[in-house]
N, C-alpha and C positions, 0 to 999 in steps of 0.2 A: 103240805108244801109251805104253809105259813107258820107252822108250829116249830119251835126250836127243839132240836134233838136233846134228850136228857143228858147225853154225854157232853155236849157243848155247854149246857147249863152248868154242869158240875165243874167243868174246866174253867169257865168264865167266873163262876162264884169263887173258886179256889184262887184264881188270879187276883180278883178284887180283894179277897181277904188277905192274901199274902202282901199285896202292894199297899193296901190301906194301912197295915200295921208296920210295914218295914221300910217304906221309902223315906220317911222324914221329909226333908226339903231337897233331896237329891233327885236328879232326873235319872231314870233307868229306861233302858230299851228292852222291849220284850217282843219275841216272835211267837205267834200262836198259829198252829196249823190244825185244821179240822177237816174231816171228810164226812161230815154229817149230811143229813138230808134237809137241814134247816136253812141253807142259804150260802154257805161258804165252801161248798164242795171242793175240797182239796186245795184251797187257796191258803196262802200264808199271809197273816196280817202282822204288820210291824208297827208298833206304836211306842212313842216316848211317853212314859207315864210320869208326869209331874203333878203333884197334888194341888197345885195352885194355878188353875187356868185363869186367863183373863176374862173379864166380863164380856168382851167382844166375842171370844170363842164360844162362851156359853150361849150368848144370844144367837150366834150363827148356827150352832147345832140345833137349838130349839126351833129356829125358823125353818131349817131344813126338814125337821120332823113335821112341822105344821104343813109345809108345802107338799111333802110326800103324802101325808094324810089326805089332803085335799085331792091329790091326783088319784089315790085309791078310791075315794068316795065318788069322784066324778067318772071313774073308769077310764081315765086317760093315760094309757101306757106311755105315750110319747112325752107327756108332761112328767111322768114318774121317773123315767130312765136317767135323766141327768142327776137325780138325787141319790142314786144307788152306786155302791162300790162296784168294781169290775166283776167280782164274784157274784154279787147279787144280780147284776144285769144278765149274766149267763143263766142263773137259776130261774129268773122270772121272764126270760125271753119268750117262752111259749105260754105264759100265764094269761088267762082270760080275766081281765079286770072289770068286765061288764056284769059279773055275777053279784048276787046279794052278799056272798061270803067276802068278796073283795071290798065291798062297801062297808061291811061290818068290821073288817080289819082296819080300814081307814078311820072309822069312828073310834075304834079302840086305840089306834095310834094317836088320835087327837087328844086323848085323855092320858097319854103316857106321862109318867113322872120321872124326871131326871134324878137318878139315885147315886151315881158316882161321877165325879168330874176330874178329868186329867187334861193335860195340855193337848194330847192327840187322841183321846178316847173318852167318850161320854156313854155311860150305861143308863138305859131307860127300862122301867118296869111298866107293864100294862096288863090289863085283864082281857082275855080273849077266850070265848067259848067256855067261860066259867073257871078258868085257871090263870094263874099269874104266868106271864111270859116276859122275856127279856130280849132286848136287841141293843145295839150300840151304834154310835156314829164314830167314824174315824176320819182322820185327815189323810187324804190322798193328795200329795203335793200341798197346796195351800187351801184346798177346798174340803169341806166336810161332806161325807158320804155315809149312807146307811148301810149297815152290814148286820148279818145275823138274824134276819127275819125268817 
């Protein structure tokens, strides 16, 4: 449930590679659709990829990740839900956050490293259960939300 599907990882990596080398200073809009088991089940994510996000956006995304991590560690699903994208809310609706696995995921998220920064999308890397994993934060309206866990 918490592990990203290999297909999504490849798609996300390809998008990052493509946009990191091709955007320059232009904004581009991208639609990504996935039907994996890793958290975005059939949802479409729309993000404006501008390689120069403001410090405020970076800080807001990092704070979101820290808050979500704390919610996972404490097992508080009510505290976690406001930090998730609509697709992630559906995916984790029945998740039991009182398990040691959820707390371990929260600890791993607390150590996530921001690897790619765009205006409406931030990509994070973390280690969970011995392997590198990725998730991202996106803007839904004016708020940052976690997607792709």
